[in-house]
C-alpha positions, 0 to 999 in steps of 0.5 A: 540520471534520476533525481529521487528524494530519499527519506531514511526515516528512523529506527531501522529506517536508515539501515535498510535505506542504505542497503536498498540504495546500494542494491539500486546502484548495483543495477547501474541506474544512476540516481541523484539521491536528495536525502531529506531527514524526516524521522520522529526526532525531526518531526517532534522538534519541528512540530510537523513534517519539514516543508523541505520534504514536501518541496523535495518530493514535489520537485523530484516527483519520486521518493523512496521512503524508509519507515518512520515511527508514528506514536499510537494514540497521541502526538502527530498523525501518521506521516504516511497518511500526511504525505499521501493526502498532501501530495494527493497520492490517491492510489496505494499498490501493494503486490504480494507474491510468494518467493521461493524460500520464504517461510510461510504456511502457504508455501507451494501455493501460487499466491500472487496478489496486488492490493489496490487501495484508495488512499485519501478518503474513508475513515483515514481522511482524518475528520475526527471529533474528540469526545467531550469537546463542545464542538463534538457535542454540538455535532452529535446533537445535529446528527441526531436532529437530522438523522432519519434512521439510526441515532447516536445513543451514547453519552454526549460528553463520552462519544467521539466521532469519526467521519467516513467520506466516500466520493463518486470522483474518488472511487471512480479514480481509484477504480480506473487506476485498478482496472488500468493496472490490471490491463497493463500488467496482464492480471487475471481479475479485479475484485471490489471489496467493501461492506455495502450490506451495512453502509448503504450510502458510502460503501453502497456508492463504492459498489455503484462506481466500481461497477460503472468503471467495470462496464466502461472497461468491458469487464465480465461480471461474475454475477451477471445480474449486478451489471443490469441497469449499470451505465458505463462511467461516462468519463471513461467510455471510449477512453480506456481499453475495452477488455471485451469480457476477458477481464473478470470483475468480482465483488466481496464483502470485507469480512468474507474477503478475509476468509476467502484469502485465507482459504483460497488466495490463489483465486484472486488477483487485483483487489480493489478496496477502500482506505481502512479495508485496504490497510487491513487486507494488505497486512493479511496478504503480506502474512500469506507470503511471509510477512511484512518483511517481504511486502513492498508498497507504492503510492501514486498520484498524478504528480508524484509517487512514493515507494515504501516498505509496508512495515514499521520502524522497529526501533528496538532493532535500531543499529543492530544490523539485524533486520530484513531489508527485502521489503524496501528493496522490492519497493525500490524495484517498483520505483525502477519500473515507475522510472521506466527502468524495467530491465534494471527492475527485473534484474533486481527482482531476480537477484532478490529471488535468487538470494532468498531461494538459496537461503544462505545470505539471509537475515534471521527471520528468513531462516528455518530457525530464528536462532540460526547462527548462520543468519547474516545482517542487513548489510550482508544480505544487501551485499549478496543481492548486489553480487547476484545483480553483478553476476547478471 
């Protein structure tokens, strides 16, 4: 019996959470679900994420989370970001592969990517200063006073500021996670992505550290000159697997990476990147394989892990039994793997794959025509997956 925190969320969240719960239970794995309400109504009423939510996740160490609405441009910041930072869930992992039967422009190709995103630093660290605030004006003046290169030339009262922290330790930790993930899961390469040609001291640091970690793992550099003079990360040498040149290491600038993924996604495997770039690339990768409706997500820390769908709460579809539950179900598959229930995870993945491939008991978005009258609802698709699981 496993104790797992369940956050049903809001909007379509409760519906897909219930569907996912049924599919997990159909695998035979025993879960004691610790349900914690954390939807937008609860947060707005309390003015924050309830303390009981964090207490539950810290106690159980594993959570399955349905979507929670985040107001745009006002109100509280993203609950996702809050939980990642409070629980130090530094690694976001988003696998994206094509399931036969999913409608995508890349059908027939072998897209199978894993996006590994640093979760706690970068512009999403939330260190922001509002335009017009007295402290922002003072900060702007101080920046211009100490800056040796570019200055901020826009108005003192009309300029907002956001700080982008990138640390040696944060980069080292996520790079180690990505290489370790690649080794354990027999992935074919690791590609480090940033914009170091423009941001020399933040993204430049990112490349310095990912290269040092790559050397510690004995990776093979695509551009051999990038390894010249690079010292292996001293905290990892002798403690991590030596791939002896069998794991390729590549580097791409973020803009070029976007183009590469659209033109030849099959050439990439594990993509290692910063917080903001990772958020953007994960949606791009989801688009390659059919959209956010089939894109699972996981967030890992040293002491806890949260598994969640990457799509939003879609409040306009609330209570309609209409939306695709696949993303959260596949996130639960990642959760089962994390719990060590690999056979159950494989069984669940196989059942989802079979239902999608048959194309009969799927929601409207997975039909050739979105107005196909044979489309089933959220519950019915989950029931079909459960039946597949029980059939073995």
